[in-house]
Structure formats: structure tokens, C-alpha cells
HTML snippet that shows the backbone in 3Dmol.js (N, CA, C, O; Angstrom):
<script src="https://3Dmol.org/build/3Dmol-min.js"></script>
<div id="view" style="width:600px;height:400px;position:relative"></div>
<script>
const pdb = `
ATOM      1  N   MET A   1     -18.632   6.510  13.485  1.00  0.00           N
ATOM      2  CA  MET A   1     -18.299   7.490  12.496  1.00  0.00           C
ATOM      3  C   MET A   1     -18.498   6.858  11.108  1.00  0.00           C
ATOM      4  O   MET A   1     -18.099   5.716  10.881  1.00  0.00           O
ATOM      5  N   GLN A   2     -19.097   7.582  10.213  1.00  0.00           N
ATOM      6  CA  GLN A   2     -19.371   7.097   8.859  1.00  0.00           C
ATOM      7  C   GLN A   2     -18.304   7.613   7.890  1.00  0.00           C
ATOM      8  O   GLN A   2     -18.014   8.809   7.847  1.00  0.00           O
ATOM      9  N   PHE A   3     -17.739   6.710   7.133  1.00  0.00           N
ATOM     10  CA  PHE A   3     -16.764   7.083   6.116  1.00  0.00           C
ATOM     11  C   PHE A   3     -17.324   6.747   4.745  1.00  0.00           C
ATOM     12  O   PHE A   3     -18.073   5.783   4.585  1.00  0.00           O
ATOM     13  N   LYS A   4     -16.957   7.546   3.767  1.00  0.00           N
ATOM     14  CA  LYS A   4     -17.367   7.265   2.396  1.00  0.00           C
ATOM     15  C   LYS A   4     -16.635   6.023   1.882  1.00  0.00           C
ATOM     16  O   LYS A   4     -15.614   5.611   2.434  1.00  0.00           O
ATOM     17  N   THR A   5     -17.174   5.446   0.826  1.00  0.00           N
ATOM     18  CA  THR A   5     -16.610   4.222   0.262  1.00  0.00           C
ATOM     19  C   THR A   5     -15.149   4.403  -0.145  1.00  0.00           C
ATOM     20  O   THR A   5     -14.324   3.526   0.112  1.00  0.00           O
ATOM     21  N   GLY A   6     -14.823   5.525  -0.773  1.00  0.00           N
ATOM     22  CA  GLY A   6     -13.441   5.766  -1.201  1.00  0.00           C
ATOM     23  C   GLY A   6     -12.475   5.819  -0.036  1.00  0.00           C
ATOM     24  O   GLY A   6     -11.346   5.339  -0.133  1.00  0.00           O
ATOM     25  N   ILE A   7     -12.916   6.402   1.064  1.00  0.00           N
ATOM     26  CA  ILE A   7     -12.063   6.488   2.261  1.00  0.00           C
ATOM     27  C   ILE A   7     -11.841   5.084   2.832  1.00  0.00           C
ATOM     28  O   ILE A   7     -10.730   4.750   3.243  1.00  0.00           O
ATOM     29  N   LYS A   8     -12.885   4.270   2.857  1.00  0.00           N
ATOM     30  CA  LYS A   8     -12.756   2.895   3.359  1.00  0.00           C
ATOM     31  C   LYS A   8     -11.773   2.106   2.498  1.00  0.00           C
ATOM     32  O   LYS A   8     -10.953   1.350   3.020  1.00  0.00           O
ATOM     33  N   ILE A   9     -11.854   2.281   1.194  1.00  0.00           N
ATOM     34  CA  ILE A   9     -10.923   1.599   0.286  1.00  0.00           C
ATOM     35  C   ILE A   9      -9.491   2.067   0.553  1.00  0.00           C
ATOM     36  O   ILE A   9      -8.560   1.261   0.542  1.00  0.00           O
ATOM     37  N   SER A  10      -9.319   3.361   0.791  1.00  0.00           N
ATOM     38  CA  SER A  10      -7.981   3.890   1.093  1.00  0.00           C
ATOM     39  C   SER A  10      -7.441   3.327   2.405  1.00  0.00           C
ATOM     40  O   SER A  10      -6.242   3.071   2.524  1.00  0.00           O
ATOM     41  N   PHE A  11      -8.311   3.136   3.383  1.00  0.00           N
ATOM     42  CA  PHE A  11      -7.873   2.521   4.647  1.00  0.00           C
ATOM     43  C   PHE A  11      -7.342   1.104   4.404  1.00  0.00           C
ATOM     44  O   PHE A  11      -6.323   0.709   4.970  1.00  0.00           O
ATOM     45  N   VAL A  12      -8.034   0.356   3.568  1.00  0.00           N
ATOM     46  CA  VAL A  12      -7.583  -1.001   3.242  1.00  0.00           C
ATOM     47  C   VAL A  12      -6.217  -0.947   2.552  1.00  0.00           C
ATOM     48  O   VAL A  12      -5.315  -1.711   2.895  1.00  0.00           O
ATOM     49  N   GLY A  13      -6.068  -0.043   1.580  1.00  0.00           N
ATOM     50  CA  GLY A  13      -4.790   0.098   0.884  1.00  0.00           C
ATOM     51  C   GLY A  13      -3.668   0.498   1.826  1.00  0.00           C
ATOM     52  O   GLY A  13      -2.552  -0.011   1.719  1.00  0.00           O
ATOM     53  N   THR A  14      -3.954   1.397   2.738  1.00  0.00           N
ATOM     54  CA  THR A  14      -2.947   1.831   3.706  1.00  0.00           C
ATOM     55  C   THR A  14      -2.543   0.683   4.613  1.00  0.00           C
ATOM     56  O   THR A  14      -1.368   0.533   4.944  1.00  0.00           O
ATOM     57  N   GLY A  15      -3.515  -0.127   5.015  1.00  0.00           N
ATOM     58  CA  GLY A  15      -3.203  -1.294   5.846  1.00  0.00           C
ATOM     59  C   GLY A  15      -2.321  -2.288   5.120  1.00  0.00           C
ATOM     60  O   GLY A  15      -1.378  -2.830   5.696  1.00  0.00           O
ATOM     61  N   ILE A  16      -2.629  -2.528   3.849  1.00  0.00           N
ATOM     62  CA  ILE A  16      -1.808  -3.440   3.054  1.00  0.00           C
ATOM     63  C   ILE A  16      -0.395  -2.889   2.896  1.00  0.00           C
ATOM     64  O   ILE A  16       0.580  -3.634   2.989  1.00  0.00           O
ATOM     65  N   GLU A  17      -0.287  -1.585   2.656  1.00  0.00           N
ATOM     66  CA  GLU A  17       1.042  -0.954   2.561  1.00  0.00           C
ATOM     67  C   GLU A  17       1.814  -1.115   3.869  1.00  0.00           C
ATOM     68  O   GLU A  17       3.003  -1.432   3.855  1.00  0.00           O
ATOM     69  N   ALA A  18       1.143  -0.899   4.991  1.00  0.00           N
ATOM     70  CA  ALA A  18       1.807  -0.991   6.297  1.00  0.00           C
ATOM     71  C   ALA A  18       2.339  -2.400   6.542  1.00  0.00           C
ATOM     72  O   ALA A  18       3.457  -2.570   7.027  1.00  0.00           O
ATOM     73  N   VAL A  19       1.536  -3.407   6.205  1.00  0.00           N
ATOM     74  CA  VAL A  19       1.985  -4.789   6.365  1.00  0.00           C
ATOM     75  C   VAL A  19       3.173  -5.062   5.444  1.00  0.00           C
ATOM     76  O   VAL A  19       4.157  -5.670   5.864  1.00  0.00           O
ATOM     77  N   GLY A  20       3.085  -4.618   4.199  1.00  0.00           N
ATOM     78  CA  GLY A  20       4.184  -4.819   3.256  1.00  0.00           C
ATOM     79  C   GLY A  20       5.468  -4.145   3.702  1.00  0.00           C
ATOM     80  O   GLY A  20       6.551  -4.718   3.586  1.00  0.00           O
ATOM     81  N   ILE A  21       5.347  -2.922   4.215  1.00  0.00           N
ATOM     82  CA  ILE A  21       6.532  -2.195   4.685  1.00  0.00           C
ATOM     83  C   ILE A  21       7.146  -2.905   5.888  1.00  0.00           C
ATOM     84  O   ILE A  21       8.366  -3.043   5.972  1.00  0.00           O
ATOM     85  N   PHE A  22       6.305  -3.353   6.817  1.00  0.00           N
ATOM     86  CA  PHE A  22       6.817  -4.072   7.986  1.00  0.00           C
ATOM     87  C   PHE A  22       7.570  -5.335   7.560  1.00  0.00           C
ATOM     88  O   PHE A  22       8.678  -5.600   8.027  1.00  0.00           O
ATOM     89  N   LEU A  23       6.947  -6.109   6.665  1.00  0.00           N
ATOM     90  CA  LEU A  23       7.595  -7.334   6.202  1.00  0.00           C
ATOM     91  C   LEU A  23       8.882  -7.034   5.428  1.00  0.00           C
ATOM     92  O   LEU A  23       9.856  -7.781   5.528  1.00  0.00           O
ATOM     93  N   ASP A  24       8.886  -5.955   4.668  1.00  0.00           N
ATOM     94  CA  ASP A  24      10.085  -5.575   3.921  1.00  0.00           C
ATOM     95  C   ASP A  24      11.215  -5.166   4.863  1.00  0.00           C
ATOM     96  O   ASP A  24      12.371  -5.521   4.636  1.00  0.00           O
ATOM     97  N   VAL A  25      10.889  -4.432   5.903  1.00  0.00           N
ATOM     98  CA  VAL A  25      11.912  -4.042   6.885  1.00  0.00           C
ATOM     99  C   VAL A  25      12.486  -5.283   7.563  1.00  0.00           C
ATOM    100  O   VAL A  25      13.699  -5.398   7.736  1.00  0.00           O
ATOM    101  N   MET A  26      11.601  -6.221   7.950  1.00  0.00           N
ATOM    102  CA  MET A  26      12.087  -7.453   8.576  1.00  0.00           C
ATOM    103  C   MET A  26      12.985  -8.247   7.603  1.00  0.00           C
ATOM    104  O   MET A  26      13.999  -8.821   8.001  1.00  0.00           O
ATOM    105  N   HIS A  27      12.598  -8.261   6.357  1.00  0.00           N
ATOM    106  CA  HIS A  27      13.383  -8.955   5.328  1.00  0.00           C
ATOM    107  C   HIS A  27      14.758  -8.311   5.176  1.00  0.00           C
ATOM    108  O   HIS A  27      15.768  -9.011   5.094  1.00  0.00           O
ATOM    109  N   HIS A  28      14.799  -6.982   5.138  1.00  0.00           N
ATOM    110  CA  HIS A  28      16.085  -6.299   4.973  1.00  0.00           C
ATOM    111  C   HIS A  28      16.944  -6.394   6.221  1.00  0.00           C
ATOM    112  O   HIS A  28      18.171  -6.391   6.121  1.00  0.00           O
ATOM    113  N   LEU A  29      16.335  -6.478   7.383  1.00  0.00           N
ATOM    114  CA  LEU A  29      17.131  -6.700   8.585  1.00  0.00           C
ATOM    115  C   LEU A  29      17.781  -8.079   8.553  1.00  0.00           C
ATOM    116  O   LEU A  29      18.858  -8.284   9.112  1.00  0.00           O
ATOM    117  N   ASP A  30      17.115  -9.016   7.895  1.00  0.00           N
ATOM    118  CA  ASP A  30      17.642 -10.369   7.803  1.00  0.00           C
ATOM    119  C   ASP A  30      18.740 -10.493   6.749  1.00  0.00           C
ATOM    120  O   ASP A  30      19.775 -11.107   7.010  1.00  0.00           O
ATOM    121  N   ILE A  31      18.531  -9.912   5.552  1.00  0.00           N
ATOM    122  CA  ILE A  31      19.490 -10.111   4.460  1.00  0.00           C
ATOM    123  C   ILE A  31      20.403  -8.919   4.204  1.00  0.00           C
ATOM    124  O   ILE A  31      21.397  -9.046   3.490  1.00  0.00           O
ATOM    125  N   GLY A  32      20.082  -7.773   4.773  1.00  0.00           N
ATOM    126  CA  GLY A  32      20.883  -6.575   4.532  1.00  0.00           C
ATOM    127  C   GLY A  32      20.273  -5.707   3.450  1.00  0.00           C
ATOM    128  O   GLY A  32      19.333  -6.115   2.769  1.00  0.00           O
ATOM    129  N   LEU A  33      20.810  -4.514   3.296  1.00  0.00           N
ATOM    130  CA  LEU A  33      20.258  -3.562   2.339  1.00  0.00           C
ATOM    131  C   LEU A  33      20.819  -3.726   0.939  1.00  0.00           C
ATOM    132  O   LEU A  33      20.086  -3.566  -0.037  1.00  0.00           O
ATOM    133  N   LYS A  34      22.081  -4.035   0.820  1.00  0.00           N
ATOM    134  CA  LYS A  34      22.725  -4.073  -0.494  1.00  0.00           C
ATOM    135  C   LYS A  34      22.814  -5.510  -0.984  1.00  0.00           C
ATOM    136  O   LYS A  34      23.855  -6.161  -0.900  1.00  0.00           O
ATOM    137  N   THR A  35      21.677  -5.980  -1.499  1.00  0.00           N
ATOM    138  CA  THR A  35      21.644  -7.321  -2.060  1.00  0.00           C
ATOM    139  C   THR A  35      21.232  -7.220  -3.521  1.00  0.00           C
ATOM    140  O   THR A  35      20.575  -6.251  -3.902  1.00  0.00           O
ATOM    141  N   PRO A  36      21.594  -8.176  -4.337  1.00  0.00           N
ATOM    142  CA  PRO A  36      21.301  -8.104  -5.774  1.00  0.00           C
ATOM    143  C   PRO A  36      19.891  -8.546  -6.153  1.00  0.00           C
ATOM    144  O   PRO A  36      19.632  -8.796  -7.331  1.00  0.00           O
ATOM    145  N   GLU A  37      18.980  -8.649  -5.204  1.00  0.00           N
ATOM    146  CA  GLU A  37      17.645  -9.185  -5.515  1.00  0.00           C
ATOM    147  C   GLU A  37      16.777  -8.236  -6.326  1.00  0.00           C
ATOM    148  O   GLU A  37      15.829  -8.690  -6.967  1.00  0.00           O
ATOM    149  N   GLY A  38      17.058  -6.946  -6.326  1.00  0.00           N
ATOM    150  CA  GLY A  38      16.288  -5.988  -7.116  1.00  0.00           C
ATOM    151  C   GLY A  38      15.016  -5.523  -6.409  1.00  0.00           C
ATOM    152  O   GLY A  38      14.788  -5.807  -5.233  1.00  0.00           O
ATOM    153  N   LEU A  39      14.200  -4.800  -7.172  1.00  0.00           N
ATOM    154  CA  LEU A  39      12.991  -4.221  -6.594  1.00  0.00           C
ATOM    155  C   LEU A  39      11.764  -5.107  -6.725  1.00  0.00           C
ATOM    156  O   LEU A  39      10.740  -4.840  -6.095  1.00  0.00           O
ATOM    157  N   ILE A  40      11.849  -6.148  -7.526  1.00  0.00           N
ATOM    158  CA  ILE A  40      10.683  -7.000  -7.727  1.00  0.00           C
ATOM    159  C   ILE A  40      10.735  -8.153  -6.729  1.00  0.00           C
ATOM    160  O   ILE A  40      11.164  -9.259  -7.057  1.00  0.00           O
ATOM    161  N   THR A  41      10.296  -7.877  -5.521  1.00  0.00           N
ATOM    162  CA  THR A  41      10.199  -8.889  -4.476  1.00  0.00           C
ATOM    163  C   THR A  41       8.747  -8.941  -4.017  1.00  0.00           C
ATOM    164  O   THR A  41       7.992  -8.000  -4.260  1.00  0.00           O
ATOM    165  N   PRO A  42       8.351 -10.014  -3.367  1.00  0.00           N
ATOM    166  CA  PRO A  42       6.957 -10.094  -2.889  1.00  0.00           C
ATOM    167  C   PRO A  42       6.569  -8.943  -1.964  1.00  0.00           C
ATOM    168  O   PRO A  42       5.438  -8.461  -2.008  1.00  0.00           O
ATOM    169  N   PHE A  43       7.496  -8.510  -1.141  1.00  0.00           N
ATOM    170  CA  PHE A  43       7.180  -7.439  -0.196  1.00  0.00           C
ATOM    171  C   PHE A  43       7.031  -6.094  -0.903  1.00  0.00           C
ATOM    172  O   PHE A  43       6.154  -5.303  -0.558  1.00  0.00           O
ATOM    173  N   HIS A  44       7.883  -5.839  -1.888  1.00  0.00           N
ATOM    174  CA  HIS A  44       7.745  -4.602  -2.662  1.00  0.00           C
ATOM    175  C   HIS A  44       6.459  -4.619  -3.483  1.00  0.00           C
ATOM    176  O   HIS A  44       5.801  -3.588  -3.624  1.00  0.00           O
ATOM    177  N   LEU A  45       6.102  -5.768  -4.019  1.00  0.00           N
ATOM    178  CA  LEU A  45       4.848  -5.876  -4.761  1.00  0.00           C
ATOM    179  C   LEU A  45       3.639  -5.669  -3.853  1.00  0.00           C
ATOM    180  O   LEU A  45       2.640  -5.085  -4.270  1.00  0.00           O
ATOM    181  N   THR A  46       3.729  -6.148  -2.611  1.00  0.00           N
ATOM    182  CA  THR A  46       2.649  -5.922  -1.635  1.00  0.00           C
ATOM    183  C   THR A  46       2.485  -4.433  -1.361  1.00  0.00           C
ATOM    184  O   THR A  46       1.361  -3.932  -1.306  1.00  0.00           O
ATOM    185  N   ILE A  47       3.588  -3.729  -1.191  1.00  0.00           N
ATOM    186  CA  ILE A  47       3.538  -2.282  -0.974  1.00  0.00           C
ATOM    187  C   ILE A  47       2.922  -1.589  -2.188  1.00  0.00           C
ATOM    188  O   ILE A  47       2.106  -0.680  -2.038  1.00  0.00           O
ATOM    189  N   PHE A  48       3.309  -2.013  -3.378  1.00  0.00           N
ATOM    190  CA  PHE A  48       2.792  -1.404  -4.606  1.00  0.00           C
ATOM    191  C   PHE A  48       1.293  -1.662  -4.763  1.00  0.00           C
ATOM    192  O   PHE A  48       0.551  -0.758  -5.148  1.00  0.00           O
ATOM    193  N   VAL A  49       0.842  -2.874  -4.474  1.00  0.00           N
ATOM    194  CA  VAL A  49      -0.591  -3.182  -4.546  1.00  0.00           C
ATOM    195  C   VAL A  49      -1.364  -2.329  -3.540  1.00  0.00           C
ATOM    196  O   VAL A  49      -2.431  -1.804  -3.860  1.00  0.00           O
ATOM    197  N   GLY A  50      -0.833  -2.190  -2.333  1.00  0.00           N
ATOM    198  CA  GLY A  50      -1.469  -1.327  -1.337  1.00  0.00           C
ATOM    199  C   GLY A  50      -1.559   0.113  -1.809  1.00  0.00           C
ATOM    200  O   GLY A  50      -2.565   0.788  -1.593  1.00  0.00           O
ATOM    201  N   PHE A  51      -0.487   0.582  -2.463  1.00  0.00           N
ATOM    202  CA  PHE A  51      -0.491   1.939  -3.015  1.00  0.00           C
ATOM    203  C   PHE A  51      -1.575   2.091  -4.079  1.00  0.00           C
ATOM    204  O   PHE A  51      -2.298   3.087  -4.097  1.00  0.00           O
ATOM    205  N   LEU A  52      -1.685   1.102  -4.965  1.00  0.00           N
ATOM    206  CA  LEU A  52      -2.702   1.179  -6.020  1.00  0.00           C
ATOM    207  C   LEU A  52      -4.115   1.186  -5.441  1.00  0.00           C
ATOM    208  O   LEU A  52      -4.967   1.951  -5.892  1.00  0.00           O
ATOM    209  N   ILE A  53      -4.363   0.344  -4.454  1.00  0.00           N
ATOM    210  CA  ILE A  53      -5.683   0.319  -3.815  1.00  0.00           C
ATOM    211  C   ILE A  53      -5.960   1.660  -3.142  1.00  0.00           C
ATOM    212  O   ILE A  53      -7.064   2.195  -3.237  1.00  0.00           O
ATOM    213  N   ASN A  54      -4.960   2.191  -2.469  1.00  0.00           N
ATOM    214  CA  ASN A  54      -5.093   3.498  -1.824  1.00  0.00           C
ATOM    215  C   ASN A  54      -5.413   4.576  -2.858  1.00  0.00           C
ATOM    216  O   ASN A  54      -6.270   5.428  -2.627  1.00  0.00           O
ATOM    217  N   PHE A  55      -4.728   4.536  -3.988  1.00  0.00           N
ATOM    218  CA  PHE A  55      -4.934   5.527  -5.048  1.00  0.00           C
ATOM    219  C   PHE A  55      -6.343   5.431  -5.630  1.00  0.00           C
ATOM    220  O   PHE A  55      -6.968   6.455  -5.909  1.00  0.00           O
ATOM    221  N   VAL A  56      -6.844   4.217  -5.813  1.00  0.00           N
ATOM    222  CA  VAL A  56      -8.212   4.036  -6.306  1.00  0.00           C
ATOM    223  C   VAL A  56      -9.204   4.639  -5.313  1.00  0.00           C
ATOM    224  O   VAL A  56     -10.172   5.282  -5.719  1.00  0.00           O
ATOM    225  N   GLY A  57      -8.973   4.440  -4.033  1.00  0.00           N
ATOM    226  CA  GLY A  57      -9.842   5.041  -3.022  1.00  0.00           C
ATOM    227  C   GLY A  57      -9.834   6.559  -3.082  1.00  0.00           C
ATOM    228  O   GLY A  57     -10.876   7.198  -2.939  1.00  0.00           O
ATOM    229  N   VAL A  58      -8.665   7.132  -3.293  1.00  0.00           N
ATOM    230  CA  VAL A  58      -8.560   8.593  -3.416  1.00  0.00           C
ATOM    231  C   VAL A  58      -9.311   9.081  -4.654  1.00  0.00           C
ATOM    232  O   VAL A  58     -10.015  10.089  -4.599  1.00  0.00           O
ATOM    233  N   LEU A  59      -9.158   8.367  -5.764  1.00  0.00           N
ATOM    234  CA  LEU A  59      -9.874   8.752  -6.988  1.00  0.00           C
ATOM    235  C   LEU A  59     -11.387   8.672  -6.798  1.00  0.00           C
ATOM    236  O   LEU A  59     -12.114   9.568  -7.229  1.00  0.00           O
ATOM    237  N   ILE A  60     -11.859   7.619  -6.166  1.00  0.00           N
ATOM    238  CA  ILE A  60     -13.297   7.478  -5.927  1.00  0.00           C
ATOM    239  C   ILE A  60     -13.797   8.610  -5.059  1.00  0.00           C
ATOM    240  O   ILE A  60     -14.850   9.185  -5.339  1.00  0.00           O
ATOM    241  N   THR A  61     -13.066   8.941  -4.015  1.00  0.00           N
ATOM    242  CA  THR A  61     -13.468  10.054  -3.136  1.00  0.00           C
ATOM    243  C   THR A  61     -13.447  11.366  -3.887  1.00  0.00           C
ATOM    244  O   THR A  61     -14.363  12.176  -3.746  1.00  0.00           O
ATOM    245  N   SER A  62     -12.413  11.589  -4.686  1.00  0.00           N
ATOM    246  CA  SER A  62     -12.303  12.834  -5.450  1.00  0.00           C
ATOM    247  C   SER A  62     -13.442  12.979  -6.458  1.00  0.00           C
ATOM    248  O   SER A  62     -14.029  14.053  -6.594  1.00  0.00           O
ATOM    249  N   LEU A  63     -13.745  11.901  -7.156  1.00  0.00           N
ATOM    250  CA  LEU A  63     -14.801  11.960  -8.167  1.00  0.00           C
ATOM    251  C   LEU A  63     -16.187  12.066  -7.538  1.00  0.00           C
ATOM    252  O   LEU A  63     -17.086  12.672  -8.121  1.00  0.00           O
ATOM    253  N   SER A  64     -16.366  11.485  -6.357  1.00  0.00           N
ATOM    254  CA  SER A  64     -17.694  11.576  -5.717  1.00  0.00           C
ATOM    255  C   SER A  64     -17.959  12.974  -5.168  1.00  0.00           C
ATOM    256  O   SER A  64     -19.118  13.364  -5.024  1.00  0.00           O
ATOM    257  N   LYS A  65     -16.917  13.732  -4.861  1.00  0.00           N
ATOM    258  CA  LYS A  65     -17.105  15.096  -4.389  1.00  0.00           C
ATOM    259  C   LYS A  65     -17.546  16.021  -5.529  1.00  0.00           C
ATOM    260  O   LYS A  65     -18.264  16.995  -5.304  1.00  0.00           O
ATOM    261  N   LYS A  66     -17.107  15.705  -6.755  1.00  0.00           N
ATOM    262  CA  LYS A  66     -17.445  16.535  -7.900  1.00  0.00           C
ATOM    263  C   LYS A  66     -18.872  16.290  -8.378  1.00  0.00           C
ATOM    264  O   LYS A  66     -19.471  17.160  -9.010  1.00  0.00           O
ATOM    265  N   ALA A  67     -19.416  15.122  -8.082  1.00  0.00           N
ATOM    266  CA  ALA A  67     -20.761  14.778  -8.558  1.00  0.00           C
ATOM    267  C   ALA A  67     -21.841  15.388  -7.681  1.00  0.00           C
ATOM    268  O   ALA A  67     -23.029  15.196  -7.941  1.00  0.00           O
TER     269      ALA A  67
END
`;
const viewer = $3Dmol.createViewer("view");
viewer.addModel(pdb, "pdb");
viewer.setStyle({}, {cartoon: {color: "spectrum"}});
viewer.zoomTo();
viewer.render();
</script>
């Protein structure tokens, strides 16, 4: 099956998000939910980077459909 470049980029972003979410869940199972560490953790940043990559893929796909 052939996917457009934007879709492939979104797959990569989704994979990165999935790994980040898994690691974040494992981290919270270890330390608990109510800790003072805040939102800026490596796992949250991994999820955010995956989201940004996914969003870029969506934009590329959206813009390529208009052209």
C-alpha cells in the first residue's frame, strides 16, 4: 500500500507519541500521579515532540491535497 509523505510522517509522530505515553504510564506507576515534578519531564516532552511531528504530517497532507 502506498502512503503519501505526510501520512508517513504522521505515522512516525504517532509512534513516538505511543512510546512516550507508554513510558509516561510506567513512570507514573512507579512514582504515583500526584508528584511535584510538573509537566516538563522527558516523557511529556517525548509525547509533545511526537504530537508536533504528527501535526507537521497532517499539514503536509492537507496542503498537498489543495495543490
